[in-house]
N, C-alpha and C positions, 0 to 999 in steps of 0.2 A: 236732805241731799238725795235720798232715794226718790224724791218726787221731781228731781231734775234741777235743783238749785245749784248754782255754780259758786263755790266759795271764793274763787279768785275774782269773779265779776262783782260779787257783793262787796268784797274788800275794796276793789277799785272804786266802786260807786260811793261807798261810805267814807273811805279814808284817803283816797287819792284824787278825788275831784275837788274843784274849786268853784266858787261862785263866779259868774260871768264878769262882774265888776273887778275882781282880783285879776282875772286874765287881761282885762283892759289896762290895769295898772302895770302889770308885767310888760305889756306891749309898749307902753309909754317909756318905761325904764330901758327896754332893749333898743327902742328907736333912738334914744338919746345917748347911747353909749359913745364916749369919746375915748380913743386910745392914745396913749403916750408912751414914752420910753420904749420905742420900737415894738409896741404892742404888748408889753409886759404889764402895763398898768391900765386899768379901765375905770372910767368915772361915769356915773349917771346920777339922775336925781328924779324926784317926784315933788310936785308942789301942790299947794292947797287947791288950786283949780282942778288938778287931776282928780283929787279925791271927790270934789263936788261933781265933776262931769261923769265920773264912773260910779257915783253913788256908793262910795266905800269910805269908811272911817279910817283914820290913821291907825287906830287900834286893830281893825280887821287886817290891814296890810302889814302889820308888824310880823305876822307869821312868814311873810315872804323873805325877810332878811335871814332867817335861820332855816329856811326850808330847802328842799332838794332842788328847786328851780335854779337858784343862784349858784349852788354847788355844781350843778350841771353846766351852767354857762361858764363858770370859772374853769372847770376841767376842760371844756372845749377850747377856751382861749389858750390854756397852757399847751394843749396838744397841738393846736394849729400853729403855735409859735415855736414848736420843737422842744418845749420844756416838758418835764415829766411831773 
């Protein structure tokens, strides 16, 4: 650190970054979101062709379902619909 290393930047690059293919999978999921019940329920999906096009295996994408990305989107949906 005395040589100028930034612990926060290192942490972000190592632990908070995602491969490009996973970002493409996230984009497909977000693009397909369908809302119902006055915006309180959201549904989306990924299919086999998405994995092939994005060069991502279903195992690699498994981390998306329990990661911060969807917690973030879920929180945004709740806040935009007036829920807490």
